N, C-alpha and C positions, 0 to 999 in steps of 0.2 A: 657628195663625198669626194669627188675628183678635185673640187676647189680646195679642200683641206690639203690634199697632197700637193697641189700647185703652190699654195701659199706657204706651206711648210718648207717645200723645196726652195722656193725663192728666198725665204728668210734665211735658211741655212747656207745657201750659196753666198748671200750678201753679208752674212755675219762673220765675225772672226775677232781675233784679239788685236789685229793691226789696223791702223788707220791709213787712208790714202794720203800720200804726200802731196804737197802743193806742186805747181808746175816748175818752180825753180829747182826743187830738190830732185825732180825727175830728170832734168836736163843737166844738172851739175856733175853727175857721175860720168864714168867712161861710157862712150857711145859704142854699143855693140848691137848686133842684130836684134837681140831680144828687147833691149831698151828702146829700139826704134819703132817697135810695134805699138799700135794704139792700145791703151789700157782697157781692160774689160770693165764695162760700166755696170754690170749686174742687171738682174731682171728688175723691171719696174714693179713696185708694189701697187697692185690695183686697189684703189680706194673707192668703195661704193658710196653712193649718196645716202643710202639707208640699207640696213641689213635685209637680206631676202627673208621672206617669211617661210617657215619659222626659223629664227636664228638659233643655231645650235650652241649650247654652252660647251666650253672646252676646258679640260683640265690639263695643264702643262706640268708633268711630273718633273721634279728636280732631276737633272741629268745624273746618270750614273758616272762617277768620275773614272771608273775603270782601274782603280788602285785598291790595294788591300786596306782594310780599316785599321789594321795595326801598323801600317807604314807611316812613320812620322818624319820622313825626309822632306826637305823643302820642295822637291818636285811634286810629291804627293799632296802637300798643302796647297800648292798653286793649282793643281788639277782639281782639288775639291772646291776651291774658290771659283775657278773657271766654270765648273759644272753649274753652280748657282747663277753666275752671271750670264751664261749662255741661255739658260732657261728663262731668265728675266728678259733677255733680248727677244727671244721667241714670243713670249707673252706680250710684250709691248708691240711687236710687229703685228700680231694677230688682232690686238685691240685697235691699232691705228688703221688697219685695213677696213674696219667697219663692216665686215662681212660675217661676224660671229656674235653670239650672245655674250654672256658673261664668260670671261677668260680668267681662270684662276691658276696660280701656281700651287701645286699640292705636293706634299712629301711622298705620297704613294698613290698608285692608281685608285681612283674613286669610282665605286659602282653607281654613284649619284650623278656622275657626269655623262652626258650623251656621247662625248668623244674624249678620249684620253690620248695624249701624245707622250711617248716615252722615248728617251734617247740615251745613248751611251757613248762616251768619248772613247774611241778606239785608239787614236793617236793625236797628240798635241805637243808640238815641240817649238812653237814660235814661228815656224815656217809652214808646217803641214797641220791641218786640222781634219780629222776623219771621224765622222759621227755615224752611228747606227741609229736610224730614226724610224719609229713605227707609230702609227695611229690606229687605235682600236675603238670601234663604236660600242654602244651599250649592249649590243647583242653578242659581242665578242668577235665580230668580223674584223679582220685586219684590212684596213682600207689604204694603208700606206706603209711600206716596209722597204727602206732603201739604205744603202751605205753611201754616204755623201762625203766628198772630199774637197778641200780647198787648199791651194798652195799659194803662198805669198812669195813673190820673186824679189830679187835684190832691189829693184826700183819700186816695189810696192804695186806692181802691175801683174796682171795675168790671172787667169782662172783655168784650172785644168779639168773642171767638170766632175760629175759623179764618177766614182771608181767602181770596181766590180761589186756586184750585189753580194752581200754576205748571207750565207745560208746557215 
């Protein structure tokens, strides 16, 4: 169960809406102390030669966008789309790690899945991404429950790590 937490944490730290710029765009801007630091490379996704036995099936619940269902503003529409895209990125990363059985995106928590991963977007503004992520096994035991944050800097560099745990 600890590897579920490690994989989910690695995925969420490395995922986001922004892409890493090429070397030219990083050096083209003004040189300051922050841009002189080496970029955070992220955690390496561990890829297994074969799944460990038994490989647990995982249900990735579509992320809760954190906006009211009646809100029809452009920001809310983007947040709803982002909630689906981030869930897809998490699913793809779990599949590519080759450490899990069947990984499905599901609209709600499924009692048929041995592990369900639920997430809520707490904040997303193009620079900061804060997610509340928890994984629950079939017995109802919470095996992973963390508030995870990522900040994109001006040069597309930098990671600020997990933020305070949300209770």
